[in-house]
N, C-alpha and C positions, 0 to 999 in steps of 0.2 A: 177074920176079915172076910166078908162075903166074896165068894168066887176065887179068892186068892189061892193059887195052886202051887207056886214055887217062887223062890227068890234066885235071881241070877247074879253072879259076880262078874262085872266087866272090868278086866285088868288092862290098864294102859301102860305103854312104854314111857317112862319119865322123860326120856330124851326127845320125845315127839309130842308131848302133851301140853306144854305151856307156851302161849303165844307171847308176842312182844310186850303186851300189857300185863303179863304175869297171870293171865287167867288160864286155869287148867281146863282141858277139853271136857272133863267129867262134870264141870260146873255149868255147862251151857248146852247140854244135849237137847236137840230140838226135833229129831226124827230118827226112826229106826226101821231097817229093812232086813228080813231074814232070807238068806239064799243058801240052801244046803247046810253045811256046817259053819256058815259064816254069818256074822251080823255086820251090817253097815250102819254107822251112826254119823251124825254131823253135829258140830257145835255152831251155834248161830252167829258167832263172831269171827268166822274164819273163811278161807277160800280152799278148804281141804275137806276130804272125806276120810273117815276112819274105818278100817276093817279089822274085825276081831274074829278069831277062830275058836270053835268049840274045843276045849281041852279037858273037860270033865263034865260030869252029869249036869252040873249047875254053874259052870265056869266058861267064860270066853276070854281069851288072852291072845298072845302073839300079835300084838297091835302093829298094823301097817298104816301109814298115812299117805294119801294120794293128793298131790298138789293139782288142783283143777285147772290151773293156768297151763298145765302141760297137755290138756285135752281140749280146752275150750278157749275161745278168744274173748276173754272177759273185758268189758268196756274199760274198766279201771284196773286191770291187771290184779295184782294182789295188794293193792293200796287201800281197798275198802272191802268190807264183808259182803258175802252173798246173802247172808241171813237165810240159809237153806231151811225150808220149812216142810219139805215133802220129798220122799224118795219112792221110786217104784221100779218094777222090772217087767219087761215085755219084749218078746221076740228078739232076744239077744242084746237088749239094751238096758242099761240103768238110766232111769229118768230122774230129774231133779227140778225143783222149782224154788225160786227165791220169794221173799215175802211181798215184793212189789209195793212196799209201804214206805211212807215218810216217817221220820222220827223226830221227836222233840227233845231238845237238850235237857239234861237233868241239872238241878241246882247243886252246887258243891258247898257243903257246909262250911268249909274253911274260907270261902269267899265272903266279901261284904254283902249285906242283904240286897243292896241295889243291884249288884252284879248277879246275884242268884235270881232275882226277879227278871232281869234282862235275859238270862239264859233260858228261862221258861218261855220266852217269846220267840226263841230261835228254832225254826224248823229246817231240817236238812234232808238231803236225799243222797243215797249211795247208788251210783249207776249199776253196780253189780247185782243189786237186789232185783232188777228187772230181767230175770233170767228164767227161761224154761228151756231145758236142754236134755239131750240124750247122749250117752257115751257107751260104746260097745263094752259089754260085760261078757268076758270070755270065760267059759267053763272048761277046765282041763280034766277030762275024765280019768286020766291015769293017776292024778293026785287029788281030785275033788276040788281043787282050788278055783276060786273066782277072782279074776283080776280085770283091770281096765286097760283099754288101748285107744289111741286116737283113731286109728284106721287099721283094719285087719280083715282077712277073708272070713266069710260067714262059716262057722264050723258045720252048720247044717247043709250048706251049699257053697262049696269053695269057689264056684263061678261068680258068686256075688260078694260084694264088699260092704262091710259094716263101717260106717263113718260117724264120728262125733259131729253133732250139729246142734244149733240153737235157734230159737225163734227170732226172726228178723226184727230189727229195731234200731234205735239210736240211743244215745245217752239219755237216761232217765225216762225211757219209754220203750215200747215194743208194739207189735201189731195187736196184741190183746188190749193194751192200755188205750191204743187208738180206737179200737172197736167199741169200748165201753165209755169213751170220753163224753158222750151225750146220753148215756143210758138214764132212763127215767128213775131208777132206784139207786144207781151207783154214782152218777156224775157229781153230785154235791158232796160226796164223801172222799173223792180222790185227792183234794188238797188238804185233808185232815190226817194227821199222824195215826198210825195203826193203833197205838195204845190209847187213843182218844176216841175210839169207835170209828176211826177212819178205815179206808180200804186196806185190807191186810189178808194176804193168802197164807193159810196155814194148813197144808195137807194136799196130797196128790194121790190119786188112785187111777188105775188103768183097767179098762175092760174092752177087749178087742181093739177097735180103732178109736175108741172114745177116751177122753181124759177128763177126770173130774177134779175140780179144785175147790177145796173147802175155804170158806171165808170166816176168819175170826171176827171181822167187822167189815161192813156195818151189820149190826143187828137192828132190825126195824120193828119196833113195837113187839119185841119178843121173837121175831122171825129171823132165823139165820138163813144164809144162802150157800148153795153149792153151784158153782159154774160148771158147765159142760162145754168142751170144745173138741175139735178134731184138728190134727196137724198133718201136713204132708210135706214131703221133701220138695225143695226147689229142683229145677230140671237137672242141675249138675250134682245134686245130692249133698251139697255142702252146707245147706241151711234148711230151716223149717219155716213154713208159713201156715197161717190159718186156712183151713179148708171148710167149705160150707157143710153144715149139719143137715140141711134140708134142701129140697129142690128149689125153693124160693131164695136160696142164698144166705140163710141165717148163719152167722158166724159163731154164735154162742147161745146157750140156753141158761136160764136161771131156775133153779129148783129151790123152793122155800120150805123150811122145816121149823116147826115150833118146838124148841127144846127148852122150854121154861126160861126163855130170855138169854140162854147161853149161845155163844158163838162156837164155830168149829175150830178145834185145836189140831185135829188130825182125822183122816178118814182112810178106810181100807175096804176093799171088796173081797168077800169070801163066798165063792159060789155066785149066786145072784143077789146076795144080801150086801148091804152097805153098813159097815160099822163106823160109828162116829165118836170121837173123843171130844167132849164139849165142855166149855168152861167160860169164865168171864172174858168179855172182850176188853175190858179196861185192865190196868195194871193194879190188881188188887187180889187179896185172898178171897176165895169163894168156892162154892161147890163145883166139883169136876165129875162128870158122869160119862158112862159109856152107853150109847144108844145103838139100837139095831133097826134099820129100815129094811124090812123083809121084802124080797123080790124087787128091789129097787132097779136092778138092771133091766128088767122087763118093763117096768112102769115108765122109765125114762126114755124108752125107745121112741116115743112119740112126742107129745107136747110137753111143755114145762109143767112141773108138778108143784102142788102146794100140799104139804103133808102135816096134818094136824097132830096134836099131842097124842090123841087116842090111837093114831095109826103108827106111832113109833113105840118101840119097846125100850124102856129105860132099864138096862140090865143091872147096873150097880153103880155106886159112887166110888170114886178113887180118893185116897187120903190126900190132904193138902195142908200146907202150913197154916198155923194160927198161934196166937199167943207168943210164946218165946221163939217159935219157928215161923213167925209171920214173914211172908215173902219167900219162903222156901218150899221145896217139894211141889213144884209146879209141873204137873203132868203135861208133856208137850208132844211126845212121840208115841205112836201106836203102830204095831206091826203084827202081821199074822205069823204066829209061832208054829202052829200046825192047824189042822182042820178043827180042832176042839179048843184051841187056846190062842190068846193074844198076848203080846208083850208090850209093856209100857215103860218108857224112860222119862226122866224128870230133869227139868231145868232147875238150877239153884238147889241141889239136893241138901238136905239137912245132915248134920253130923252122923246121925245113926245110919244113914245110907253110905257113909264113907268109912268103913271099918279099918281100912289101911290106906297108906299113901298110894295114890294113883289107882285106886279101886273105887267103884261105885256099884250100888245094888239096883237092879231093875226088877220089875214085878211081872210074873206070868199069871194071867187070869183065865179061868175056864169059862167058855161061852157056849160050848156045845151042849 
């Protein structure tokens, strides 16, 4: 398989791995972040973050689960999913973003046809999905451990305090959604569910004081979008608010990328380059690829960018389900493993990726 460098076994604790609906965390991985000897992953149907420690050359285990309601004031508590679709780390904080998307009910085969059809017309919203937040990520030098806290002294400067905080908003909205409510390209897609090519954030990357959010949808005539924003603390440091990107008060920028009609599944910054995991915006099997936008951090310093196919490197395609594995092995999370490699985790992994109970296999690819 082109560029495949290693397979990693992720071993989960069976006592922490199954939610109330019986879904195992390994069956819904949506993002991955590498910090030291630890991997942080999330399942898109939970309000928790999972941490795994490197225990062998190709193994991560010692699973610990962090309940995000202990660190953030989620609008709906743990009653609805966050649908975490991006993780990042910067200046002592772990950052996360929810999908900000609506969802359409699925038909249930055991129901009468009329009821199944009616379910397809029902669109719902989970308040917890409208989340952009940071949580202090504390590194303990004596053990190498990374852990979360709601509030703690800054290890680099004990006179300062690190505090968990999230973007200001209300149920089913926040300042970002308010800012794009009348956007020329996005407004018409906000009432459409994510898996119907509606508005759907999948991916978060951080560079200095800028935050990049990848959009799985909408894709406009083959063009995907990456939003750029900047956040700042409120005066009391307990919340975050949108900050202007430019002197004229612009609160967000849109960068357009032509990735052969694919939307963004995840994005990561390595040096000045932006790596993108791209795939179908709809709920279907289809080609999933890794692209590189060279020198993206310099190019995005000024105006909004429009990046044509010839200006993007398509590095390689990632395996995806088809035939007997249709609907499986959907690459969702991409992380920087080291300067030369990226790691990819999969939603709905096929049986071959689950060699044992509570274990799932992730892929490491060479990009250097």
